[in-house]
N, C-alpha and C positions, 0 to 999 in steps of 0.2 A: 805328211799324211800319217795319221796314227794307225798303229796296228790293232787288229781285233784279237787280243791275246787273253781275254779273261777266261776263255774256256780252258786254257792250259794251266791255270793257277788253281790251287786248292782254295776252299771257301775262306780260310783265314787270311790268305794272301790277298784275295779279291777284296775283302773288307778294308784292309789297310790301303790298298791302291784307290779304292772308291772314295776315301776321305779326301783325296786331292780334288780341287775344283776343276770340273770338266770344261768350264769356259775360259780357263787360264792356259794360254799357249805354253807357258813354262811347265805347268803340271802335266800337260800332254807329253812334253819332251821327257819329263821324269818317268812317266809311265812307259814310254818307249825304251828308255835306257834300262829300266827294270826288266822289261821283256827280253831285251837283247842279252843282258847278263844272265838271266835265267836260262835262256836257250843255249848259251855257250856252256853253262855248267851241266845242263842235262845231256848235251852231246859231247861232253868232255873236251870241248874246244878251248876251254880256259887253260888247259895244260899245253895244248898244241900251239895256241896263239897267245902266249902269256903277256906279251907286250900290248897287244890289242885289248886284252882283258883288263890290264892295268889302266889303260887309257879310259875304258868304259867306266871302271870303278871311280877313277879320279873325276870324271865328268859327272857321275851321279852324286858324288860327295859335294862337288862345287855347286851344281844346280840345286840339289836338295838344301844346301845351306842358304843359298840366295833366296830360294822359295820361302823357307822358314823366316828369314830375316825380313823379307818384304811383307809377309803376312803379319808380322809382329811390329811393323812400322819402324824397323831398326836399320834397314839397308841404307837409306839416305844418310842417317846419322853416322853410320860406319864409313861410308864413302866420304862424307864431309870431313870427318876426323882424319882420315888417311890423306886427303888432299891438303888439309891444313898442315899436317906434319911434313909433307913433301915440300910445301912452300917454305916452311920454317927452316928446313935443312938446306935449301938453296941460298938463304940469306947469309 
């Protein structure tokens, strides 16, 4: 379930998040990750829980990259290339 977090963001941040497609479950997950990271920073929990914060940042980087590649129709090509290399290495 997505958080209602747009009220916490300044207008510039809201604009960037609104560029994500609302009907895409991956985009909703990215929005939620952004909100969690923002809340940790605002409450200074990123210093207290640095490992958790690092996991959130890594997740955001991974999900954001996948979202971008899927929207540019390059995700399947990347996966196919990786699988091909893996098969070649096994021979």
